[in-house]
DRENGUNU-179654 format. One record per residue (C-alpha): residue in one letter; y, x, z. Coordinates in steps of 0.02 Angstrom, whole numbers, plus 50000, padded with zeros to 5 digits. Layout:
N
aYXZ/...
END
This chain:
172
m561273864352776/q563123867652751/d564343853252774/t565353848352621/h567193852852634/p568343837452627/f569313845152482/e567693847252385/m567263828952413/l569033824152356/a568883834552196/r567163827252157/r567823809652182/s569323813552071/i568153817951929/e566953803351958/i568333790251948/m568883796551777/a567363787651706/t567353771751810/g568793770951934/d570143757851947/v571943758452009/d571393757452192/d570183772052171/f571563782852097/a572793777852234/d571503783452364/v571343801252296/v572913805252194/h574553809752280/p576093799552226/r576913815652163/a575333822452080/v575483830651910/n574153833351778/r574543849951693/e573363845151551/a574333829651495/a575373838351361/q574353831151216/e573983814551300/p574933798051283/p576653797751365/a576033786951510/c574883801251562/r576343813351580/d577123804551727/h576693808251909/g575493799852029/p573963788752022/g574573778351874/a574723793751763/f572973799751809/l572283782251777/a573163782351607/t572213798351565/a570583789951616/h570963774951504/w571413786551359/l569723795251373/r568743779151405/d569523771151252/a568823784551135/y567183788751220/a565763777451278/d564513783151410/l565833794951481/h565103805751620/w565413822051711/e563963831751787/i564613843251923/h563723859951933/d564743870252058/t566263868852169/v567283882052259/v568623878852390/q569923892052432/g571393886752536/d572153871152460/v571323873752289/v569633867252229/a568793873352070/v567473862251991/h566293868151853/c565553853251761/t564923846251597/m565813831551516/s564783820551402/g565033804751303/r564903796551133/h566373795351013/v566543776650975/r568403773850942/p569823784850876/f570303799450988/v572183801450973/t573203816751023/y575083817051048/g576493829451019/a577793835551143/d578913821251086/g577593808451137/r577243803350957/v575513803050880/a575023820350819/r573253817150758/a571883804150765/f570043808050751/p569083792750688/p567463788550779/t565913797850725/g564653789150838/r564053806450891/s563723811951068/f564373827851149/a564143837951307/t565293852551343/t565743862751496/q567403862051585/t568203869451739/h569443858651834/w570643865151964/f571383853852097/r572743857952222/v572723846852376/a574193841252484/d574223827852619/g572353824652589/k572573820052406/v572583828652237/i574363834252198/e574023845352048/h572673846651914/w572353858851773/a570803862951672/n569903874451552/r568873864751425/d567763869151279/d568753858651155/l568053868351006/g566283864551066/t566713846151082/a567533845950910/t566033854550832/q564773842750912/l565783827650856/g565923833750676/w567793836550680/v567543855150645/p567203859950511/p567753843350436/s566963836350281/p568163830850143/a567733812750181/y568103815250366/l569793823050324/v570253807250228/r569633796250371/s570633806750493/a572233805150390/l572003786250382/a571633785150569/t573183795450607/r574243783850501/r573533768550591/a573793776450763/t575593780850718/r575923762450688/t575113757050852/p576053759651018/a575193771351144/
END
């Protein structure tokens, strides 16, 4: 049996703590200068560097989705980069809010109560034994379709407009 590479274990742990980790868990695996290249549509707190920004992303996802989970299928390590192929699943229970480049609310998707499971590939670069960079490829259209965001019903469009208005009035 082949030993698991330490970078693979680090990447797996980085994904696991998105669903359940606390500030100490993130400090253990995320470099103080780490950047999440996927944070462009996330709340402003997620766009910073280090463990706090990665934890802010986790809280943003946990706030919208119950039963959040990632099933890891494959990992590949090459040099200081780890690729992880996985399936993210959850249930949409509270508004999912996206943000513009200016950090203001762009759109809010009101809860549908529906479950989803879509594939993703996450890429982690490691430095000093911790994640220093993250980027991903996600099936956002698959998630949106499973949650009923696409194609939207007329009633859902109205609910979405109202949810966006409410989210605009609430600080991130």
